[in-house]
C-alpha positions in Angstrom: 9.5 29.9 25.7 7.1 31.8 27.9 3.4 31.3 27.4 1.7 33.8 25.0 -1.2 35.9 26.3 -4.4 35.0 24.4 -7.7 36.6 24.7 -10.7 34.5 23.8 -13.4 36.9 22.7 -17.1 35.9 22.9 -20.5 37.4 23.4 -21.4 40.2 20.9 -24.4 42.3 20.0 -26.6 39.8 18.2 -29.1 37.0 18.9 -26.1 34.6 18.9 -24.8 36.0 22.2 -25.4 32.9 24.4 -24.1 30.5 21.7 -21.0 32.6 21.4 -20.5 32.5 25.2 -20.6 28.7 25.1 -18.1 28.6 22.2 -15.8 30.9 24.1 -15.9 28.7 27.2 -15.1 25.6 25.1 -12.0 27.3 23.8 -11.1 28.6 27.3 -11.4 25.2 28.9 -9.4 23.4 26.2 -6.4 25.6 25.7 -3.1 24.1 27.0 -1.9 26.3 29.9 1.7 25.3 29.2 1.5 27.2 25.9 -1.0 29.9 26.6 -1.8 32.4 29.3 -5.6 32.5 28.8 -8.2 35.3 29.3 -11.9 34.9 28.6 -13.2 38.2 27.2 -17.0 38.8 27.1 -18.3 41.8 25.2 -21.9 43.2 24.9 -23.3 46.6 24.0 -22.3 48.2 27.3 -19.5 46.1 29.0 -16.2 44.6 27.8 -14.7 42.4 30.6 -12.2 39.6 31.0 -11.5 36.9 33.5 -8.4 34.7 34.1 -8.0 31.2 35.5 -8.1 32.6 39.0 -11.4 34.5 38.4 -9.6 37.9 38.5 -11.7 40.4 36.6 -10.3 42.9 34.1 -11.8 45.9 32.2 -11.1 45.6 28.5 -10.1 48.9 26.9 -12.0 49.7 23.7 -9.1 51.9 22.7 -6.2 49.4 22.7 -7.9 46.1 23.7 -5.6 45.9 26.8 -6.8 44.2 30.0 -6.8 46.5 33.1 -7.2 45.7 36.8 -6.2 48.1 39.5 -2.7 49.2 38.5 -2.1 46.2 36.2 -2.3 46.4 32.4 -2.0 43.3 30.2 -1.3 43.5 26.4 -2.5 40.5 24.5 -0.3 38.6 22.0 -3.1 37.0 20.0 -6.9 36.8 19.9 -9.1 33.8 19.4 -12.3 35.2 17.9 -15.4 33.3 19.1 -18.0 36.1 18.5 -20.7 34.8 16.2 -22.6 37.6 14.5 -21.9 41.3 15.1 -19.3 42.6 15.9 -17.0 39.5 15.6 -18.2 37.8 12.4 -19.0 41.0 10.4 -15.5 42.4 10.4 -16.0 45.2 13.0 -13.7 43.8 15.6 -11.3 42.5 13.0 -10.9 46.1 11.8 -10.0 47.2 15.3 -7.5 44.4 15.8 -5.9 45.2 12.4 -5.5 48.8 13.4 -3.9 47.7 16.7 -1.8 45.1 15.0 -3.0 42.3 17.2 -3.1 38.9 15.4 -6.4 37.0 15.5 -7.7 33.7 14.4 -10.4 34.7 11.9 -10.4 36.3 8.5 -9.5 40.0 7.8 -12.2 42.7 8.2 -13.1 43.2 4.5 -13.4 39.4 3.9 -15.4 39.0 7.1 -17.8 41.8 6.1 -18.3 40.4 2.6 -18.9 36.8 3.8 -21.3 37.9 6.5 -23.5 39.6 3.9 -25.2 36.6 2.3 -26.4 38.6 -0.7 -23.0 40.1 -1.6 -21.1 36.9 -0.8 -23.3 34.7 -3.0 -23.1 37.3 -5.8 -19.3 37.1 -5.8 -19.4 33.3 -5.8 -22.0 33.0 -8.5 -19.5 34.8 -10.7 -17.2 31.8 -10.0 -20.0 29.4 -11.1 -20.7 28.2 -7.6 -24.2 26.6 -7.7 -26.8 28.4 -5.4 -30.5 28.6 -5.0 -32.7 31.1 -7.0 -32.9 34.3 -5.0 -34.7 37.6 -4.5 -33.4 40.6 -2.4 -35.7 42.8 -0.2 -34.9 45.8 1.9 -37.0 47.3 4.7 -39.2 50.0 3.1 -39.3 48.3 -0.3 -42.8 47.6 -1.7 -43.5 43.9 -1.3 -44.9 42.3 -4.4 -45.5 38.7 -3.4 -46.3 37.6 -7.0 -43.0 39.1 -8.3 -41.1 37.3 -5.6 -42.8 34.0 -6.3 -42.1 34.3 -10.0 -38.4 34.2 -9.1 -38.2 31.7 -6.2 -41.5 29.8 -6.2 -42.8 27.8 -3.2 -41.6 26.5 -0.9 -39.0 29.1 -0.2 -36.9 30.6 2.6 -37.1 34.1 3.9 -33.7 35.0 5.6 -32.2 37.9 7.4 -29.3 38.8 5.2 -26.8 39.4 8.0 -27.4 36.9 10.8 -26.4 33.4 11.9 -27.4 30.3 13.8 -30.7 30.3 11.8 -32.0 33.4 13.5 -34.3 35.3 11.2 -34.8 32.3 8.9 -38.3 31.2 8.0 -39.6 28.5 5.7 -42.7 29.5 3.6 -44.8 26.6 2.3 -47.9 28.6 1.5 -48.7 32.1 0.3 -50.5 33.1 3.4 -47.3 32.5 5.5 -45.2 34.9 3.4 -46.0 38.3 5.0 -45.5 37.1 8.6 -42.1 35.5 7.6 -41.0 38.8 6.0 -42.2 40.8 9.1 -40.4 38.5 11.5 -37.2 38.3 9.5 -37.0 42.1 9.4 -36.8 42.0 13.2 -33.3 40.5 12.8 -32.0 42.7 9.9 -33.1 45.5 7.6 -32.0 43.4 4.6 -33.5 40.1 3.5 -32.7 37.4 1.0 -35.5 35.2 -0.2 -34.4 31.9 -1.7 -36.0 28.9 -3.4 -36.1 25.8 -1.1 -33.6 23.2 -2.1 -34.6 19.6 -1.5 -31.9 17.1 -1.0 -29.1 15.8 1.3 -27.5 18.6 3.4 -23.9 18.6 4.4 -21.8 20.9 6.6 -18.2 21.4 5.5 -15.3 22.6 7.6 -12.2 24.0 6.0 -8.9 25.1 7.6 -5.4 25.8 6.5 -3.0 23.1 7.9 0.7 23.3 7.2 0.3 25.8 4.4 -2.3 23.7 2.7 -6.1 24.3 2.6 -7.7 21.2 4.0 -11.4 20.1 3.9 -12.3 18.5 7.3 -14.4 15.3 7.4 -17.8 16.2 6.0 -20.9 16.1 8.2 -24.3 15.1 6.8 -27.3 16.7 8.6 -30.6 14.9 8.8 -33.0 17.3 10.6 -36.1 16.1 12.4 -37.5 19.6 11.7 -38.6 21.1 8.5 -35.0 22.4 8.0 -31.7 22.8 9.9 -33.1 25.5 12.2 -32.0 26.6 15.7 -33.6 23.6 17.5 -31.9 21.2 15.0 -28.5 22.9 15.5 -28.5 23.3 19.3 -31.3 21.3 20.8 -30.5 17.8 19.4 -33.3 17.9 16.8 -31.0 16.6 14.1 -28.8 13.6 13.3 -25.3 14.6 12.4 -23.2 12.0 10.7 -19.4 12.5 10.6 -17.8 11.5 8.4 -20.7 11.5 5.9 -21.2 8.5 3.7 -21.1 10.2 0.3 -20.4 9.0 -3.2 -16.8 9.7 -4.3 -18.0 12.1 -7.0 -19.9 14.2 -4.4 -16.9 14.2 -2.1 -14.7 15.5 -4.9 -17.2 18.3 -5.8 -17.4 19.4 -2.1 -13.6 19.5 -1.8 -13.4 21.5 -5.1 -16.0 24.1 -4.2 -15.0 24.5 -0.6 -11.3 25.0 -1.5 -12.2 27.5 -4.2 -14.5 29.5 -1.8 -11.8 29.6 0.9 -9.2 30.9 -1.6 -11.6 33.2 -3.5 -12.9 34.9 -0.4 -9.5 35.2 1.2 -10.6 33.3 4.3 -8.4 32.4 7.3 -8.6 30.1 10.3 -11.5 27.6 10.3 -14.7 28.2 8.4 -17.8 26.2 7.9 -20.1 26.1 4.8 -23.5 24.5 4.3 -24.4 22.8 1.0 -27.5 20.9 -0.3 -27.1 18.3 -3.0 -29.7 18.7 -5.8 -29.5 16.3 -8.7 -25.9 15.3 -7.7 -24.7 18.9 -7.5 -23.9 20.7 -4.2 -25.6 24.1 -3.9 -24.1 26.5 -1.4 -26.4 27.9 1.3 -24.1 30.0 3.4 -20.6 30.4 4.9 -19.7 30.9 8.6 -16.3 32.5 9.2 -16.6 32.2 13.0 -18.3 28.7 13.4 -19.5 27.4 16.7 -17.4 25.5 19.2 -20.1 24.4 21.6 -20.6 20.9 22.8 -23.3 20.6 20.0 -21.3 22.3 17.3 -20.2 20.6 14.1 -16.5 21.7 13.8 -15.5 19.9 17.1 -17.1 16.7 15.7 -15.1 17.0 12.5 -11.8 17.7 14.4 -12.5 14.6 16.5 -13.1 12.5 13.4 -9.6 13.5 12.2 -8.2 12.1 15.4 -7.0 15.6 16.6 -7.6 16.9 20.1 -9.5 20.2 20.4 -6.7 21.7 22.4 -4.2 20.9 19.7 -6.5 22.3 17.0 -7.1 25.6 18.9 -3.4 26.0 19.5 -2.8 25.5 15.8 -5.2 28.2 14.9 -3.5 30.6 17.4 0.0 29.7 16.2 -1.0 30.2 12.6 -2.4 33.7 13.5 0.9 34.6 15.2 2.9 33.3 12.2 0.9 35.4 9.7 2.1 38.7 11.4 
């Protein structure tokens, strides 16, 4: 069987650009060249380009996502989506690939858009009785009534950009005089905010993927942050202890598996996703869901795959093969 042509797409239009580049390179370096003919595709607001193993450079067509160099055109068989944030995690690229009928490793456009919107996603899951923090929605241009917000969420609380990742646009507010600057800075990341009560407890990160037609919860990671919360520095600069597999009570493990599986099914997710929970009074409360989780050297999913005794190259190949089989 000849090697399938795979495009690993990374970069994007958001603050997560550099992290996405690292994730893309991890996938690029780990894919088995006996199985895959690999192209690393980097997109930004102005340029879409690709490189191969020989450092040949290609222009990526925004019309049909083909790779073009001189008189050569390459049509991709499958895409590995490693774009965190817009346009890879919010469904925009997925919609293009669906129109072009190119299989890809992440969830479909509608499901991606819903999951990327924290407010809408949590609203759907609350209807399924998934425990979450108390919350308040705020849009740019709305009158800001701090007393009204505090009546709902109290202090401390988190001010979050509604559509962002990697803890960009997330600010913890401990005192009333910090509120306005947190809102102003979060609005720099998105025109929609979600303000949530701060949950105090043990935090875990949960990977889920479908293996052999069965939804499986990967070994759970407990996060012990040196900072006030699991912020960018904690995630990517070593300011957190990440324990995989987490030493959790059996009842906690069972709850996590129940909720994570329900979320994966209810939201129609595909590939590998990662969710964050905080245990409050023995109950896991959902914080957020990432449908294109990181694959950098510091990312959690690679730790969980390693804990399963699976090589990253095999896992990436599995995701690509699953995408091909779903067509």
